[in-house]
Wavefront OBJ file of the C-alpha trace (Angstrom):
o trace
v 19.271 -23.492 14.571
v 20.087 -27.086 15.413
v 21.734 -29.371 17.917
v 22.043 -29.920 21.657
v 23.841 -27.745 24.153
v 25.902 -29.745 26.622
v 25.571 -30.787 29.355
v 21.797 -30.422 29.122
v 19.147 -30.188 26.475
v 17.633 -26.792 27.334
v 13.897 -26.266 27.188
v 14.151 -23.511 24.583
v 15.429 -26.142 22.133
v 12.774 -28.714 23.072
v 10.545 -28.819 19.993
v 7.800 -30.625 21.901
v 7.098 -27.560 24.055
v 4.914 -24.594 23.089
v 6.828 -21.639 21.708
v 5.756 -19.486 24.650
v 7.352 -21.863 27.167
v 10.544 -22.086 25.127
v 10.812 -18.310 24.912
v 10.464 -17.933 28.685
v 13.163 -20.527 29.222
v 15.549 -18.757 26.868
v 14.964 -15.368 28.474
v 15.585 -16.881 31.929
v 19.067 -17.946 30.799
v 20.154 -14.513 29.570
v 22.222 -11.942 31.375
v 21.029 -8.343 31.464
v 23.602 -7.395 28.840
v 22.511 -10.251 26.570
v 18.861 -9.225 26.891
v 19.707 -5.656 25.925
v 21.595 -6.954 22.902
v 18.451 -8.674 21.639
v 16.097 -5.712 21.978
v 17.334 -3.561 19.097
v 16.672 -4.384 15.456
v 20.366 -5.293 15.233
v 20.014 -8.209 17.624
v 23.442 -9.379 18.756
v 24.508 -13.004 18.694
v 24.961 -15.000 21.897
v 27.807 -17.446 21.197
v 27.526 -19.328 24.501
v 23.957 -20.290 23.592
v 24.722 -20.785 19.907
v 22.344 -17.968 18.912
v 23.461 -16.091 15.781
v 23.070 -12.358 15.266
v 19.859 -11.325 13.536
v 18.728 -8.070 11.939
v 14.974 -7.488 12.104
v 14.952 -4.740 9.471
v 13.803 -6.082 6.108
v 11.417 -4.581 3.556
v 8.886 -6.114 1.182
v 6.521 -3.338 0.189
v 6.179 -4.602 -3.397
v 8.855 -7.269 -3.548
v 11.870 -8.132 -1.428
v 13.644 -4.783 -1.206
v 17.246 -3.673 -0.859
v 18.540 -7.224 -0.961
v 19.941 -7.840 -4.404
v 17.982 -9.500 -7.171
v 14.242 -9.970 -6.659
v 10.944 -9.779 -8.488
v 9.682 -6.194 -8.571
v 5.918 -5.884 -8.474
v 3.933 -2.649 -8.857
v 4.202 -0.182 -6.005
v 1.552 -0.751 -3.303
v -0.729 2.031 -4.561
v -0.634 0.374 -8.001
v -1.534 -3.001 -6.528
v -4.435 -1.303 -4.756
v -5.670 -0.139 -8.170
v -6.177 -3.787 -9.194
v -8.919 -4.280 -6.579
v -7.988 -7.953 -6.958
v -7.571 -9.702 -3.610
v -6.709 -13.101 -5.079
v -3.948 -11.566 -7.186
v -2.496 -9.644 -4.244
v -2.436 -12.786 -2.114
v -0.460 -14.549 -4.847
v 1.921 -11.593 -5.154
v 2.600 -11.630 -1.407
v 3.009 -15.411 -1.453
v 5.628 -15.018 -4.193
v 7.405 -12.257 -2.259
v 7.645 -14.400 0.871
v 8.903 -17.363 -1.173
v 11.707 -15.175 -2.484
v 12.375 -13.784 0.981
v 12.665 -17.278 2.434
v 14.989 -18.448 -0.307
v 17.220 -15.397 0.044
v 17.296 -15.717 3.853
v 18.517 -19.314 3.762
v 21.079 -18.572 1.074
v 22.471 -15.758 3.249
v 22.694 -18.143 6.212
v 24.590 -20.671 4.102
v 26.999 -18.005 2.913
v 27.602 -16.079 6.136
v 26.133 -18.000 9.078
v 23.979 -14.985 9.922
v 21.802 -12.428 8.159
v 22.584 -8.757 7.719
v 20.141 -5.871 7.285
v 17.470 -6.561 4.639
v 18.285 -10.301 4.648
v 15.872 -11.372 7.365
v 12.293 -12.604 7.528
v 10.717 -9.701 9.431
v 9.219 -7.663 6.610
v 8.199 -4.157 7.690
v 5.263 -4.149 5.309
v 2.481 -3.298 4.543
v 1.973 0.430 5.045
v -1.716 0.877 5.900
v -1.720 4.577 6.673
v -4.589 6.361 4.961
v -3.562 8.449 1.947
v -5.539 11.474 3.093
v -3.578 14.221 1.286
v -2.178 14.165 -2.279
v 0.951 16.075 -1.244
v 2.298 13.247 0.890
v 5.279 11.652 -0.852
v 4.919 8.319 0.908
v 1.287 7.914 -0.115
v 2.572 5.640 -2.889
v 3.418 3.037 -0.232
v -0.187 2.827 0.933
v -3.319 1.149 -0.394
v -5.151 4.408 -0.968
v -7.571 6.703 0.784
v -10.318 4.305 1.821
v -10.070 2.373 5.116
v -12.211 -0.524 3.862
v -10.284 -1.045 0.612
v -6.988 -0.660 2.471
v -7.960 -3.247 5.054
v -9.259 -5.773 2.533
v -6.234 -5.553 0.236
v -3.584 -5.341 2.948
v -5.123 -8.267 4.864
v -4.612 -10.692 1.987
v -1.123 -9.257 1.481
v -0.314 -10.110 5.102
v -1.794 -13.590 4.732
v 0.312 -14.187 1.638
v 3.478 -13.038 3.404
v 2.939 -15.071 6.563
v 1.618 -18.287 5.014
v -1.006 -20.645 6.337
v 1.063 -23.142 8.298
v -0.573 -23.688 11.711
v 2.766 -23.581 13.554
v 5.332 -21.624 11.555
v 5.365 -18.252 9.812
v 6.796 -18.120 6.316
v 7.712 -14.510 7.067
v 6.521 -11.973 9.632
v 4.481 -9.043 8.307
v 4.290 -5.688 10.066
v 1.468 -3.131 9.897
v 2.827 0.419 9.873
v 2.860 3.265 10.914
v 0.587 3.140 13.980
v -1.226 5.527 13.911
v -2.518 8.736 12.310
v 0.548 9.282 10.167
v 0.505 10.696 6.640
v 2.743 13.724 6.415
v 4.108 16.246 6.161
v 7.445 14.428 5.890
v 9.420 17.501 6.924
v 7.604 17.556 10.277
v 7.212 13.855 10.966
v 9.661 13.892 13.878
v 7.868 16.749 15.656
v 4.194 17.083 14.740
v 1.180 16.184 16.827
v -1.740 14.695 14.885
v -4.989 15.982 16.349
v -8.157 14.071 15.497
v -11.519 13.451 17.076
v -12.321 10.010 18.441
v -14.843 9.640 15.625
v -12.195 10.329 12.964
v -9.680 8.098 14.740
v -11.993 5.094 14.662
v -13.717 5.881 11.372
v -10.649 6.636 9.249
v -7.265 5.988 10.821
v -7.689 2.717 12.752
v -9.929 0.323 10.735
v -7.181 -1.043 8.486
v -4.903 -1.727 11.464
v -7.766 -3.450 13.269
v -8.462 -5.592 10.196
v -4.845 -6.718 10.018
v -4.646 -7.473 13.738
v -7.948 -9.289 14.176
v -8.547 -10.905 10.777
v -5.094 -11.308 9.235
v -3.190 -11.998 12.501
v -0.373 -9.684 11.514
v 2.705 -10.560 13.541
v 4.023 -7.058 14.228
v 2.924 -3.441 14.393
v 5.281 -0.500 13.869
v 4.758 2.800 15.655
v 4.858 6.130 13.854
v 7.350 8.950 14.404
v 4.815 11.587 15.353
v 2.613 12.226 18.350
v -1.097 11.518 18.204
v -3.341 13.437 20.588
v -0.256 14.530 22.474
v 1.313 11.097 23.031
v 4.341 9.814 21.107
v 3.033 6.954 18.978
v 5.778 4.544 20.025
v 4.810 5.010 23.677
v 1.117 5.869 23.520
v -1.112 4.570 26.293
v -4.166 5.186 24.101
v -2.834 3.517 20.963
v -0.726 0.656 22.352
v -2.217 -0.204 25.736
v -5.869 0.727 25.406
v -6.587 0.010 21.743
v -3.984 -2.374 20.351
v -3.461 -4.648 23.364
v -6.737 -4.413 25.324
v -9.397 -3.567 22.718
v -7.984 -5.649 19.862
v -6.107 -8.265 21.942
v -2.933 -7.975 19.835
v -0.429 -10.684 20.823
v 2.463 -9.862 18.492
v 5.369 -7.497 18.997
v 5.495 -3.722 18.639
v 8.518 -2.154 16.945
v 9.474 1.500 16.757
v 10.092 3.248 13.484
v 13.776 3.850 12.981
v 15.175 6.402 15.409
v 11.662 7.271 16.570
v 12.679 6.553 20.165
v 15.429 9.160 19.907
v 12.745 11.627 18.852
v 11.222 11.324 22.337
v 14.001 13.405 23.898
v 15.568 15.099 20.885
v 12.470 16.422 19.113
v 9.207 15.792 20.945
v 10.837 16.679 24.291
v 8.600 14.303 26.257
v 11.637 12.823 28.021
v 14.986 14.250 29.140
v 17.375 11.656 27.771
v 17.731 8.217 26.171
v 17.316 6.308 29.433
v 13.966 7.981 30.085
v 12.940 7.345 26.476
v 13.806 3.664 26.773
v 11.828 3.352 29.997
v 8.777 5.134 28.593
v 8.756 2.939 25.468
v 9.093 -0.304 27.453
v 6.402 0.666 29.977
v 3.932 1.554 27.217
v 4.466 -1.640 25.243
v 7.149 -1.004 22.610
v 9.055 -4.286 22.429
v 11.745 -3.745 19.824
v 13.708 -0.622 18.994
v 14.978 0.359 15.574
v 17.394 2.629 17.317
v 20.128 2.462 19.959
v 18.002 3.950 22.717
v 17.344 0.524 24.249
v 21.083 0.292 24.933
v 20.251 2.608 27.852
v 17.893 0.115 29.495
v 20.467 -0.800 32.191
v 20.706 2.888 33.111
v 16.907 3.124 33.226
v 16.814 0.113 35.571
v 19.565 1.636 37.742
v 17.471 4.798 38.116
v 14.376 2.792 39.023
v 12.420 3.904 35.932
v 11.652 0.288 34.960
v 12.567 -3.131 36.282
v 14.009 -6.168 34.542
v 10.623 -7.885 34.516
v 9.211 -5.089 32.316
v 12.097 -5.669 29.959
v 11.548 -9.437 29.929
v 7.914 -9.092 28.812
v 8.976 -6.960 25.849
v 11.791 -9.306 24.898
v 9.536 -12.346 25.073
v 7.167 -10.854 22.511
v 9.888 -10.084 19.941
v 11.686 -13.397 20.492
v 8.426 -15.290 20.048
v 8.359 -14.085 16.450
v 11.787 -15.603 15.811
v 10.581 -18.902 17.226
v 7.502 -18.807 14.986
v 9.828 -18.256 12.019
v 11.556 -21.543 12.901
v 14.904 -20.018 13.817
v 15.342 -22.279 16.850
v 14.183 -25.525 15.271
v 15.875 -28.082 13.011
v 15.520 -26.959 9.378
v 13.776 -30.179 8.377
v 10.901 -29.314 10.701
v 10.243 -25.931 9.126
v 8.312 -26.345 5.862
v 9.763 -23.226 4.192
v 13.463 -24.018 4.495
v 13.425 -26.049 1.278
v 12.202 -23.223 -0.986
v 14.907 -23.149 -3.669
v 16.907 -20.089 -4.693
v 15.564 -20.554 -8.217
v 12.239 -18.962 -7.228
v 13.926 -15.555 -7.077
v 12.969 -13.691 -10.225
v 11.478 -16.862 -11.722
v 9.328 -16.862 -14.849
v 6.309 -17.684 -12.690
v 6.915 -14.571 -10.613
v 7.665 -12.519 -13.707
v 4.304 -13.490 -15.170
v 2.667 -12.569 -11.877
v 4.390 -9.166 -11.944
v 3.086 -8.691 -15.475
v -0.472 -9.545 -14.460
v -0.295 -7.159 -11.499
v 1.044 -4.373 -13.707
v -1.666 -4.939 -16.341
v -4.484 -4.945 -13.801
v -3.151 -1.808 -12.092
v -3.290 0.434 -15.185
v -6.167 2.936 -15.047
v -7.586 4.370 -18.267
v -8.673 7.906 -17.338
v -9.574 9.230 -20.771
v -10.110 7.732 -24.218
v -11.539 10.361 -26.556
v -13.186 8.865 -29.631
v -11.784 5.475 -28.638
v -8.325 6.419 -29.837
v -7.027 3.442 -27.866
v -6.227 0.717 -28.481
v -3.808 1.635 -31.278
v -5.427 0.692 -34.566
v -3.773 -1.883 -36.863
v -4.011 0.710 -39.649
v -1.666 3.081 -37.787
v 1.338 3.792 -39.972
v 3.699 5.429 -37.479
v 3.894 6.270 -33.768
v 6.138 8.665 -31.888
v 7.314 7.676 -28.402
v 8.649 10.489 -26.259
v 8.821 12.010 -22.794
v 11.197 11.933 -19.821
v 9.904 8.631 -18.465
v 9.951 6.539 -21.637
v 13.343 5.009 -20.819
v 13.406 5.587 -17.071
v 14.057 2.727 -14.673
v 13.171 4.954 -11.725
v 9.512 5.103 -12.747
v 9.279 1.322 -12.716
v 10.509 1.141 -9.131
v 8.904 3.755 -6.890
v 10.459 3.516 -3.432
v 11.456 0.609 -1.179
v 12.279 -1.522 -4.196
v 14.309 -4.544 -5.146
v 16.316 -4.999 -8.318
v 15.919 -7.252 -11.298
v 18.165 -7.996 -14.247
v 15.254 -7.720 -16.703
v 13.517 -4.397 -16.175
v 11.328 -3.476 -19.126
v 10.950 0.255 -19.744
v 8.033 1.705 -21.660
v 10.137 2.243 -24.769
v 11.399 -1.338 -24.614
v 7.889 -2.690 -24.099
v 6.422 -0.694 -26.981
v 9.324 -1.597 -29.263
v 8.906 -5.283 -28.438
v 5.194 -5.162 -29.237
v 5.421 -2.933 -32.329
v 4.022 -4.733 -35.398
v 6.433 -5.071 -38.292
v 5.635 -2.461 -40.903
v 4.494 0.135 -38.327
v 7.020 2.945 -38.055
v 8.289 4.398 -34.776
v 10.499 7.272 -33.707
v 11.742 8.188 -30.262
v 13.288 11.167 -28.517
v 13.216 12.247 -24.889
v 11.925 15.675 -25.840
v 11.606 17.055 -22.320
v 13.227 16.798 -18.925
v 11.399 15.464 -15.881
v 11.341 18.817 -14.123
v 13.914 21.266 -15.440
v 13.489 23.246 -18.691
v 15.543 22.385 -21.768
v 18.635 24.396 -22.505
v 17.791 24.531 -26.208
v 14.730 26.370 -27.485
v 13.790 24.169 -30.413
v 13.995 20.406 -30.969
v 12.951 18.020 -33.683
v 10.204 16.591 -31.459
v 7.323 18.617 -32.936
v 8.287 17.519 -36.425
v 8.505 13.878 -35.340
v 5.049 14.184 -33.793
v 3.567 15.866 -36.850
v 4.823 13.107 -39.134
v 3.277 10.430 -36.884
v -0.304 9.232 -36.475
v 0.029 9.122 -32.720
v 2.359 10.510 -30.050
v 2.797 8.477 -26.863
v 4.106 10.863 -24.217
v 5.551 9.163 -21.127
v 5.555 11.685 -18.302
v 4.407 12.225 -14.737
v 6.335 11.846 -11.519
v 9.153 9.639 -10.317
v 10.844 8.875 -7.017
v 13.034 11.919 -7.698
v 9.967 14.096 -7.070
v 8.033 12.181 -4.396
v 8.902 9.684 -1.717
v 10.342 9.456 1.768
v 12.405 11.998 3.644
v 16.006 11.823 2.457
v 15.394 9.948 -0.819
v 13.600 12.266 -3.271
v 16.458 14.230 -4.784
v 14.311 16.822 -6.591
v 11.770 17.402 -3.837
v 12.266 20.598 -1.832
v 9.750 19.274 0.726
v 11.629 16.194 1.963
v 9.758 13.895 -0.412
v 6.412 15.705 -0.336
v 5.103 18.045 -3.044
v 4.131 21.683 -2.800
v 2.294 21.348 -6.100
v 0.362 18.379 -7.465
v 0.472 19.674 -11.026
v 2.752 18.286 -13.688
v 6.113 20.075 -13.764
v 6.100 23.038 -16.142
v 8.734 21.413 -18.345
v 6.279 18.611 -19.149
v 3.265 20.896 -19.563
v 5.153 23.078 -22.034
v 6.291 20.034 -23.974
v 2.802 18.568 -24.247
v 1.527 21.974 -25.373
v 4.252 22.036 -28.044
v 3.162 18.625 -29.335
v -0.529 19.487 -29.187
v 0.025 22.525 -31.386
v 1.388 20.178 -34.056
v -2.099 18.645 -34.287
v -0.952 15.120 -33.505
v -3.175 12.838 -31.452
v -1.590 12.405 -28.026
v -1.731 9.480 -25.607
v -0.368 10.479 -22.202
v 1.178 7.662 -20.147
v 1.477 9.010 -16.612
v 3.606 7.532 -13.850
v 3.329 8.425 -10.199
v 2.222 7.280 -6.812
v -0.214 10.074 -6.078
v -2.867 12.257 -7.728
v -1.851 14.675 -10.468
v -3.836 17.834 -11.183
v -3.691 18.020 -14.961
v -5.290 21.407 -15.625
v -5.034 22.348 -19.311
v -3.158 19.137 -20.107
v -6.325 17.089 -19.743
v -7.867 18.924 -22.686
v -4.733 18.822 -24.826
v -4.462 15.024 -24.912
v -6.739 12.384 -26.377
v -6.118 9.520 -23.966
v -4.597 9.118 -20.519
v -3.213 5.966 -18.941
v -2.205 6.197 -15.287
v 0.316 3.416 -14.702
v 1.683 4.185 -11.191
v 5.161 2.714 -10.588
v 4.423 -0.571 -12.332
v 7.429 -2.768 -11.511
v 9.778 -4.798 -13.665
v 7.143 -5.761 -16.245
v 5.711 -2.263 -16.524
v 6.869 -1.691 -20.084
v 5.352 -4.902 -21.405
v 2.077 -4.332 -19.533
v 1.676 -0.788 -20.857
v 2.508 -1.855 -24.406
v -0.032 -4.679 -24.374
v -2.735 -2.289 -23.195
v -1.778 0.334 -25.790
v -2.036 -2.205 -28.584
v -5.228 -3.788 -27.254
v -3.947 -7.230 -26.287
v -5.736 -6.676 -22.998
v -8.338 -4.176 -21.860
v -7.448 -1.789 -19.034
v -9.294 -2.629 -15.818
v -7.648 -0.692 -12.986
v -9.737 1.534 -10.716
v -8.467 4.529 -8.758
v -7.892 3.781 -5.047
v -7.902 7.523 -4.359
v -9.478 10.766 -5.501
v -7.744 13.070 -7.993
v -8.641 16.672 -7.064
v -8.716 19.349 -9.737
v -6.246 21.432 -7.747
v -5.003 21.981 -4.220
v -7.780 24.548 -3.859
v -10.052 21.547 -3.224
v -7.833 20.158 -0.468
v -7.606 21.314 3.196
v -4.301 22.307 4.785
v -1.679 19.531 4.715
v -1.184 19.425 8.488
v -4.921 19.349 9.220
v -5.903 15.752 10.049
v -9.622 16.512 10.141
v -11.336 14.536 7.372
v -13.850 17.221 6.428
v -13.414 17.878 2.698
v -11.010 14.974 2.263
v -11.344 11.795 0.198
v -14.462 10.697 -1.621
v -16.162 10.066 1.737
v -16.173 13.711 2.826
v -15.382 15.769 -0.303
v -18.406 17.724 -1.588
v -16.839 19.273 -4.686
v -16.598 17.328 -7.934
v -13.029 16.060 -8.426
v -10.951 15.706 -11.563
v -11.207 11.901 -11.324
v -13.270 10.216 -8.604
v -12.347 7.342 -6.338
v -13.064 3.979 -7.956
v -13.040 5.378 -11.503
v -11.431 3.685 -14.476
v -12.487 3.111 -18.082
v -12.337 -0.023 -20.203
v -12.109 -0.856 -23.886
v -15.513 -2.469 -23.438
v -18.782 -1.255 -21.878
v -20.725 -2.558 -18.894
v -24.344 -2.389 -17.800
v -25.556 -2.756 -14.212
v -29.160 -3.926 -13.874
v -31.677 -5.783 -11.722
v -30.613 -4.615 -8.277
v -32.957 -6.566 -6.004
v -33.235 -6.558 -2.233
v -34.815 -9.472 -0.412
v -36.371 -7.090 2.091
v -36.278 -3.283 2.042
v -37.418 -3.073 5.648
v -35.084 -4.888 8.005
v -34.945 -5.190 11.760
v -32.246 -3.501 13.777
v -29.240 -5.857 13.907
v -30.249 -8.017 10.919
v -28.449 -8.448 7.598
v -29.739 -7.037 4.348
v -29.440 -9.390 1.372
v -29.359 -8.244 -2.240
v -28.285 -9.270 -5.724
v -27.218 -7.323 -8.776
v -26.526 -8.227 -12.391
v -23.680 -7.086 -14.623
v -23.421 -7.394 -18.414
v -20.497 -6.792 -20.751
v -22.330 -4.955 -23.527
v -19.206 -4.373 -25.611
v -17.480 -6.524 -28.205
v -14.326 -7.299 -26.180
v -13.659 -9.515 -23.150
v -12.938 -7.302 -20.163
v -12.893 -7.079 -16.378
v -14.984 -4.786 -14.210
v -14.782 -4.024 -10.490
v -18.267 -4.059 -8.998
v -18.289 -1.487 -6.182
v -20.919 -1.268 -3.434
v -21.502 1.989 -1.576
v -23.818 2.774 1.312
v -25.163 6.127 2.499
v -26.790 6.694 5.883
v -29.444 9.297 5.143
v -30.719 9.893 8.694
v -27.675 9.557 10.974
v -27.694 11.580 14.192
v -24.061 12.703 13.797
v -21.489 13.357 11.062
v -21.168 10.370 8.748
v -19.547 9.842 5.354
v -21.486 11.024 2.313
v -21.127 7.430 1.176
v -18.690 4.662 1.983
v -17.431 1.531 0.279
v -18.734 -1.661 1.881
v -17.832 -4.273 -0.722
v -16.326 -4.958 -4.135
v -15.689 -7.821 -6.508
v -13.582 -8.027 -9.636
v -15.434 -9.803 -12.460
v -14.160 -10.934 -15.879
v -16.767 -11.251 -18.615
v -16.668 -12.268 -22.252
v -18.337 -9.984 -24.784
v -22.094 -10.153 -24.223
v -21.768 -12.221 -21.036
v -23.852 -11.459 -17.928
v -23.488 -12.497 -14.319
v -25.634 -12.104 -11.218
v -23.883 -11.483 -7.909
v -25.148 -11.936 -4.354
v -24.080 -9.699 -1.470
v -24.909 -9.163 2.184
v -24.908 -5.906 4.128
v -24.011 -6.645 7.738
v -25.125 -4.549 10.715
v -21.533 -3.368 11.132
v -21.567 -1.967 7.580
v -24.713 -0.024 8.425
v -23.198 1.356 11.623
v -21.203 4.530 12.163
v -18.736 5.783 14.746
v -20.194 8.357 17.101
v -18.337 11.248 18.729
v -17.019 8.901 21.438
v -15.549 6.516 18.873
v -18.218 3.886 19.558
v -19.771 1.895 16.747
v -23.450 2.823 16.628
v -26.379 1.354 14.700
v -29.508 3.463 14.336
v -32.831 2.942 12.607
v -33.488 5.064 9.542
v -33.174 5.359 5.778
v -30.189 4.077 3.766
v -29.236 4.332 0.108
v -27.430 1.489 -1.621
v -25.546 2.167 -4.859
v -23.784 -0.436 -6.998
v -21.626 0.548 -9.954
v -18.157 0.905 -11.409
v -17.208 4.134 -9.608
v -17.892 6.025 -6.383
v -21.233 7.907 -6.344
v -21.487 11.314 -8.022
v -22.088 12.905 -11.399
v -18.407 13.247 -12.258
v -17.911 9.548 -12.892
v -20.865 9.461 -15.277
v -19.550 12.531 -17.125
v -16.249 10.738 -17.631
v -17.834 7.572 -18.987
v -18.387 5.306 -16.000
v -21.338 2.918 -16.387
v -24.623 4.061 -14.893
v -25.010 2.663 -11.370
v -28.116 1.087 -9.888
v -29.637 2.285 -6.622
v -32.037 1.069 -3.987
v -33.394 2.527 -0.768
v -34.015 0.500 2.365
v -34.889 1.140 5.994
v -33.719 -0.181 9.322
v -36.776 -0.417 11.519
v -36.752 0.109 15.258
v -38.095 -2.720 17.407
l 1 2 3 4 5 6 7 8 9 10 11 12 13 14 15 16 17 18 19 20 21 22 23 24 25 26 27 28 29 30 31 32 33 34 35 36 37 38 39 40 41 42 43 44 45 46 47 48 49 50 51 52 53 54 55 56 57 58 59 60 61 62 63 64 65 66 67 68 69 70 71 72 73 74 75 76 77 78 79 80 81 82 83 84 85 86 87 88 89 90 91 92 93 94 95 96 97 98 99 100 101 102 103 104 105 106 107 108 109 110 111 112 113 114 115 116 117 118 119 120 121 122 123 124 125 126 127 128 129 130 131 132 133 134 135 136 137 138 139 140 141 142 143 144 145 146 147 148 149 150 151 152 153 154 155 156 157 158 159 160 161 162 163 164 165 166 167 168 169 170 171 172 173 174 175 176 177 178 179 180 181 182 183 184 185 186 187 188 189 190 191 192 193 194 195 196 197 198 199 200 201 202 203 204 205 206 207 208 209 210 211 212 213 214 215 216 217 218 219 220 221 222 223 224 225 226 227 228 229 230 231 232 233 234 235 236 237 238 239 240 241 242 243 244 245 246 247 248 249 250 251 252 253 254 255 256 257 258 259 260 261 262 263 264 265 266 267 268 269 270 271 272 273 274 275 276 277 278 279 280 281 282 283 284 285 286 287 288 289 290 291 292 293 294 295 296 297 298 299 300 301 302 303 304 305 306 307 308 309 310 311 312 313 314 315 316 317 318 319 320 321 322 323 324 325 326 327 328 329 330 331 332 333 334 335 336 337 338 339 340 341 342 343 344 345 346 347 348 349 350 351 352 353 354 355 356 357 358 359 360 361 362 363 364 365 366 367 368 369 370 371 372 373 374 375 376 377 378 379 380 381 382 383 384 385 386 387 388 389 390 391 392 393 394 395 396 397 398 399 400 401 402 403 404 405 406 407 408 409 410 411 412 413 414 415 416 417 418 419 420 421 422 423 424 425 426 427 428 429 430 431 432 433 434 435 436 437 438 439 440 441 442 443 444 445 446 447 448 449 450 451 452 453 454 455 456 457 458 459 460 461 462 463 464 465 466 467 468 469 470 471 472 473 474 475 476 477 478 479 480 481 482 483 484 485 486 487 488 489 490 491 492 493 494 495 496 497 498 499 500 501 502 503 504 505 506 507 508 509 510 511 512 513 514 515 516 517 518 519 520 521 522 523 524 525 526 527 528 529 530 531 532 533 534 535 536 537 538 539 540 541 542 543 544 545 546 547 548 549 550 551 552 553 554 555 556 557 558 559 560 561 562 563 564 565 566 567 568 569 570 571 572 573 574 575 576 577 578 579 580 581 582 583 584 585 586 587 588 589 590 591 592 593 594 595 596 597 598 599 600 601 602 603 604 605 606 607 608 609 610 611 612 613 614 615 616 617 618 619 620 621 622 623 624 625 626 627 628 629 630 631 632 633 634 635 636 637 638 639 640 641 642 643 644 645 646 647 648 649 650 651 652 653 654 655 656 657 658 659 660 661 662 663 664 665 666 667 668 669 670 671 672 673 674 675 676 677 678 679 680 681 682 683 684 685 686 687 688 689 690 691 692 693 694 695 696 697 698 699 700 701 702 703 704 705 706 707 708 709 710 711 712 713 714 715 716
């Protein structure tokens, strides 16, 4: 926005003043009706003050979404599998560059921005993926609070930029808090957790984003937590977010969550009461029309205009930080050209992210990479040509989406034969009994079966067309149509490589034994086909690590609506899983050695320093994710069996070694007690460093042997 307003130069346009002062001046000039018009996500324009309309609702989960052409990166759960913070920062930086460019182009074209054209990105989703049935788990960064916080924090920093005055875009941590299904009940259920579980599992990532990444906004969840609606929770918003964490940004409701207050949760009688409750508890912006009833709430004496002003000031402050009230030449991001959208630089970044996200789960007899001597391959399966499996949910579009078949075809060496047929449907059985697929497989050296899930089977309420559970899954097994097809191919005797797509764990059952290799590729984005092909043919070694646990079946998982963590995730699951958290194979081999602690007896409140060495013992350059886990052996209350406290992604040439230094802080050694208080006790601790979470299952599957050390915290 630019220019003077006659006959005065109002303070809200005075660039020499702090944003906070300018916001207060602007709010003081508004009528009640104008204020109301600015408090929904569809903020109305104010012509007399030369303020254009603005829509707060934009998405950038893994690229600018729902706004025409953009670079499409792997779904969030796939990016989590990279365990590469530097890469994720660069991905988010690229996303915000594209968002900025698209925002300014929309302003030039229309004079305002419509939905999905703004700079308030309602990303990232830092809910904990506690149950494999949840369809929206793909949007998250996995099951571990520490990994989620570390990865999402750099994502936020990349989105918002590092300018000391202006935001490149405004990130939003969602959905606050204790929200991870079931989708069918999200508008009605009450999440019941202990204070220990709340602080140990469900809040750390949000705290990380608020206190370390300075996330600009927080979005409330649909559900109730401990009896309070999340978008008007005294505990969550007032006590924890504002007072405990000192959050200064704005709080936005999930879309139509405020209507749930009176329509579904029944905590209020009507929209006016819902608006008043939300405002009083600290919800500043509504993705709804409930705030249209604020004048009625004021008339009834439920709130006053001052309460409303405080909320409006917080949401407007974000627009000022985005530079919307300053001359364009003052805002460093207004000159980002439209040419960045879908640029080759961003395409290469999408490729790197897709490559690093791929997890090699099985590689019997080193069948991969495909040998140069291979005469013929057979590509098949319902996802080989699917665009849906590249996208996941909350996606953008690109004019160059590379499917698996296209990627493999583009990489296929001349002289190597290839055949293709779909062979099986995603979920439904074939109408015909026999196909030529078995014969094609039998005449080939290798069958590459592209199966798994897609957004048709899992996702958000209202979007997953083949999900009877509103986007969730009753079963985590492969659909029978795919199991039967793989069995048909296995009978032919052909070696099978299974390329699995999905955003959540898959219980493979008999399939795991029928195939020779398994690549889990998530929803890998626009460069997914090229990334998968290059891994299949050995141009790059797979290096992704699981950000969640794959159970063998739902028999190992508690009830979906039970938010207690007992038996869930690698931290509290006692049974051996199908694939453990942190697991992923390579085309090379790694050795961990020389774990050394400076002092194995440390004083209460002191750091513990250690170093560990890693060697690539194979004959190929490769990357490994060094993972550090801690176990409190003598805690006085329930604590995790082990928990991740650090990680580092390392690339090594064949035969190369590297020694790494780490610190264990007192906070890492602490636990949350039954009152939700962080507690540090003396006692025995076990430190384990390796390429997978602790347990025998990882070693059985081929993970490198970890190194361990015991140390003690001594009382004074």
